[in-house]
C-alpha positions, 0 to 999 in steps of 0.5 A, spaced: 922 275 847 929 273 845 931 273 838 931 265 838 924 265 840 922 269 834 926 265 830 923 258 833 917 259 829 918 255 822 913 260 818 917 266 821 924 263 819 921 262 812 918 269 811 925 271 813 928 267 808 924 270 803 925 277 805 933 275 804 932 274 797 929 281 797 924 286 799 917 283 798 910 286 799 905 283 804 901 280 799 907 276 796 909 274 802 902 271 804 901 268 797 908 264 798 907 262 805 899 260 804 901 256 799 907 252 803 904 252 810 896 252 808 895 258 813 891 264 811 892 271 810 890 273 818 895 268 820 901 270 815 899 278 817 900 276 825 907 273 823 909 279 819 907 283 825 911 279 830 917 280 826 916 287 825 915 288 832 921 285 834 925 288 829 927 283 824 923 287 819 923 294 816 916 296 813 914 302 808 908 304 805 908 304 797 901 306 796 896 301 799 901 296 799 906 294 805 913 293 803 917 288 807 925 287 808 930 284 813 932 288 818 939 286 821 939 288 828 936 282 831 940 277 827 946 280 830 944 278 836 943 271 834 950 271 831 953 273 837 949 268 841 952 263 836 959 265 836 961 260 842 959 255 838 961 257 831 968 253 832 964 246 833 963 247 825 968 251 823 973 246 824 970 241 821 968 245 815 976 247 814 978 240 815 973 238 809 976 244 805 983 241 806 980 234 804 977 237 798 983 240 796 987 234 797 982 230 792 983 235 787 990 235 787 990 228 786 985 228 780 990 232 776 
């Protein structure tokens, strides 16, 4: 499965967003995802498994708990895929930055 296929699922993307904020136990992930998406623990566990099997997360045991963290490897694949397209928005962001700076100078 390609990295973008893994990220195509909104539940998996949200899990990665949570983990980008810091490590979380599987239970903590289940709590948030269940509340936001209305799915149960087995469905969230399945999504965590997909992320783990495709290298998006690292997991370690802490007693009986499993602690998940983001693994950067596959995200580099996504970044590489996006590289040819980056110019489309970077140019616009640079232009926006220029206009914002001009506005600040005019307001002084």
